[in-house]
C-alpha positions as CSV (number, residue, x, y, z in Angstrom):
1,M,10.9,24.2,2.0
2,N,10.8,22.3,-2.1
3,V,9.2,19.3,-1.8
4,Q,8.2,17.3,-4.2
5,L,5.6,14.4,-4.2
6,H,3.9,12.2,-6.6
7,L,0.2,14.0,-6.2
8,Y,-2.3,13.9,-7.9
9,M,-4.8,16.3,-7.0
10,S,-8.3,17.9,-7.5
11,N,-10.5,19.3,-4.7
12,T,-12.5,16.0,-4.5
13,Y,-9.3,13.5,-4.0
14,I,-5.9,13.7,-3.4
15,L,-3.5,10.8,-4.7
16,T,-0.2,10.0,-3.3
17,D,2.5,7.6,-4.2
18,M,5.2,8.3,-1.1
19,L,8.3,7.5,-0.6
20,F,8.7,8.0,3.2
21,A,11.2,10.5,4.0
22,K,13.0,12.9,5.0
23,L,10.0,15.0,3.3
24,C,7.2,14.1,5.6
25,Q,6.2,16.6,7.8
26,R,2.4,17.4,9.4
27,F,2.0,20.8,7.0
28,I,1.6,18.3,3.7
29,F,-0.9,16.0,5.1
30,E,-2.5,19.6,7.4
31,E,-2.7,21.1,3.1
32,M,-4.3,18.3,2.3
33,H,-6.9,18.3,3.8
34,R,-6.9,22.0,3.7
35,I,-7.7,22.2,-0.4
36,L,-10.4,19.3,0.1
37,R,-13.8,19.5,-0.5
38,P,-16.0,18.1,2.7
39,G,-16.0,13.8,2.1
40,G,-12.7,13.9,-0.1
41,V,-10.6,11.8,-0.3
42,S,-6.6,11.4,0.1
43,L,-4.5,8.6,-1.0
44,M,-1.6,7.8,0.6
45,S,0.1,5.3,-0.9
46,F,4.1,3.3,0.3
47,S,5.4,-0.3,-0.1
48,N,8.3,-1.2,2.5
49,R,10.9,-0.7,0.7
50,C,12.7,2.6,0.9
51,F,16.3,4.2,0.3
52,P,17.7,4.4,4.4
53,T,20.3,7.4,3.6
54,K,16.6,9.6,3.4
55,A,13.9,7.8,5.2
56,V,13.7,8.6,9.0
57,A,15.1,6.3,11.9
58,M,11.3,5.9,13.6
59,W,10.1,4.9,9.6
60,L,13.9,1.8,8.7
61,Q,12.7,0.9,12.3
62,A,9.3,0.5,12.4
63,D,7.7,-3.0,11.0
64,D,5.1,-2.9,8.2
65,I,2.2,-2.2,11.3
66,G,4.8,0.4,12.4
67,R,4.5,2.4,9.4
68,L,1.0,1.8,8.9
69,T,0.5,3.5,12.6
70,I,2.6,6.4,11.7
71,V,1.1,7.3,8.4
72,G,-2.4,7.4,9.6
73,S,-0.6,9.3,13.1
74,Y,0.1,11.7,10.6
75,Y,-3.7,11.7,9.4
76,H,-4.5,12.0,13.0
77,Y,-2.2,14.7,14.5
78,S,-2.7,17.2,10.7
79,A,-5.9,17.9,11.0
80,N,-9.5,16.9,12.2
81,W,-10.3,13.9,9.5
82,K,-13.7,11.9,9.5
83,S,-12.4,8.7,8.7
84,I,-8.4,7.5,9.0
85,E,-8.4,3.9,7.1
86,A,-5.9,1.4,7.0
87,L,-5.4,-0.7,3.9
88,D,-3.0,-3.9,2.9
89,L,-3.4,-3.8,-1.2
90,K,-1.0,-7.0,-1.7
91,D,-3.7,-9.4,-3.9
92,Q,-2.8,-13.2,-1.9
93,Q,-3.5,-15.7,-4.1
94,P,-4.6,-19.6,-2.8
95,T,-2.2,-21.4,-4.5
96,P,-4.6,-23.9,-6.0
97,E,-5.8,-27.0,-6.1
98,R,-2.9,-30.0,-7.0
99,P,-5.2,-32.5,-9.2
100,S,-5.7,-36.2,-7.9
101,A,-3.3,-39.0,-9.2
102,G,-6.5,-40.6,-11.0
103,D,-7.4,-36.8,-12.5
104,V,-3.3,-37.3,-14.2
105,F,-3.9,-40.5,-15.3
106,K,-6.9,-39.8,-17.8
107,N,-5.5,-35.9,-18.7
108,P,-1.5,-35.6,-18.0
109,A,-1.9,-31.7,-19.6
110,L,-4.3,-31.3,-15.7
111,L,-0.3,-31.9,-14.0
112,T,1.7,-28.9,-16.3
113,A,-1.5,-26.7,-15.5
114,W,-1.3,-27.3,-12.4
115,M,2.1,-26.9,-11.6
116,N,2.4,-23.5,-14.5
117,T,-0.8,-22.1,-12.6
118,A,0.4,-22.7,-8.8
119,A,4.3,-21.5,-9.8
120,A,2.8,-18.4,-11.4
121,V,0.6,-17.6,-8.3
122,A,3.8,-18.4,-5.9
123,K,5.6,-15.7,-8.7
124,N,2.6,-13.2,-7.2
125,N,2.6,-13.9,-3.4
126,Q,6.2,-12.6,-3.4
127,G,5.8,-9.6,-4.8
128,D,6.2,-5.7,-2.6
129,P,3.5,-5.4,-0.1
130,I,1.7,-1.9,-0.9
131,F,-0.1,-0.2,1.6
132,V,-3.0,2.8,1.7
133,V,-3.6,5.4,4.4
134,K,-7.3,6.8,3.6
135,G,-8.7,9.8,4.9
136,V,-11.3,11.7,4.6
137,K,-12.7,15.0,5.1
């Protein structure tokens, strides 16, 4: 089978950016486990975006937690990993506190600064999530 993954490999770390498609099979996880040193780390990253024509049905039907479970299951059933951890790396920023009316009267630029910052935070928080499942050999 001709498989192309975006993959960085050493015998200590394997980093993959995975479009969870038909090519994602247990043998890939078995091979990652085989080539890693003891204590080596495999990181499988993905988003909730995909090409529906290339994804397996269970991937399309799953929510974010379900997809983390699917990838975690590939790790679990492929080899004897020392640990498996699911991570949500989306950086959610809190909206800054709005300045009081008194502060705005003293310094009108505070309101403009707050609006710009709040807009930037809202834009950041609307982005795609990124998930990683980490396996340690």
